[in-house]
N, C-alpha and C positions, 0 to 999 in steps of 0.2 A: 516962782517959788523963788524966796531970796535965801539964796546959797551962801556959805563961810564955810571957806577952808583953814584950819586950823593943822600946821607942820611941825615939829620936833626935826622934819629930818628936811634938809635941802632940796626945794623941786623949784623948775624950772615955771618961766609963764607959761609956756606952749602945754606943759602937763597940768598946769590950774586950769587952763582953760578946756583941757580936754575931757577935765575931770566935771567941769560945770556943764559941759555939754551934754553927758553923757546921763546926767541926774536930769538934767531940767527933762528930758524927755519923761521922766517918772509926772511930770506934772499934770499930765492929762488923764491921770488916776486919781489923782487929788481936787475934791470937789471946788474946797474952798482956798484962799491964799493960805501955803502954809511955808514953814523955813527947814531948813537941812542945815545941819552943823555935818561937819566931813573934818573927823582927824586925823593926822598921819603920826604915828608912832615909831620907834625903833628900841628891841631890846635883845639887844645880844646880836646873831645873825639874824631875827623874824622881825619882818614890815608887821605892825600892826595898824591895819584900817578899821575905823567905825563912822558908824553915820548914825542921826538920832534925825529923824522926821517926825515935825511936831505941824500938826491940822486941827481943824476947830474940834472935831470927833478923834482922833485917832494920834497915839503915837508909839511910833517905831524904831526899835534901836536894835542894829545888827553890828556883827562884829566879826571881823578875819582876821587870820595870820598867815603867813608865807613866806619863805624865802625872797619871791620877786616882788618888788612891788605894785608893778604894772598886774601880775597874775593875782594880786592880792583885789586890787580895784577891779579887775574885770569880776571876780567872784562875789566881791560884796554888792557890784550893781545886780549882777545875775539873782540875789537873791531878795534884794532892794526890789527887784521887780517884782519877781515872785508875790511878793507879801504886799506891795501895794497894792498889786492887783487881787490876788485873794481879799484885801478889807473892801477895795473898789466894786467887786463883785459880789459880796455880802451885802450892801446898801444896794446895788441895781438890781437885784434879785427879791427884796424882799417885797411881799407883798404890800400892797396899801390896803390901807384899815379903815 
């Protein structure tokens, strides 16, 4: 999966690698080569994390707000994992015609 990170907030290389590592785990649920765009913004005291996952058949967009950047990324990862898994299970459980 091609992962791009865009940040309006100063993040270090370790945190960027951490984000890539977390979202690379979703690759096994995507059938074809997909891309993911991860955006981090700050509006007032809130950090806004967004992810767009594009694949051949599906597009997923998720957004999360929180006061803590790490917590925002963790919650977003959990939601993305559930969403991607749900789409994966629909395709796998579909009976052949």
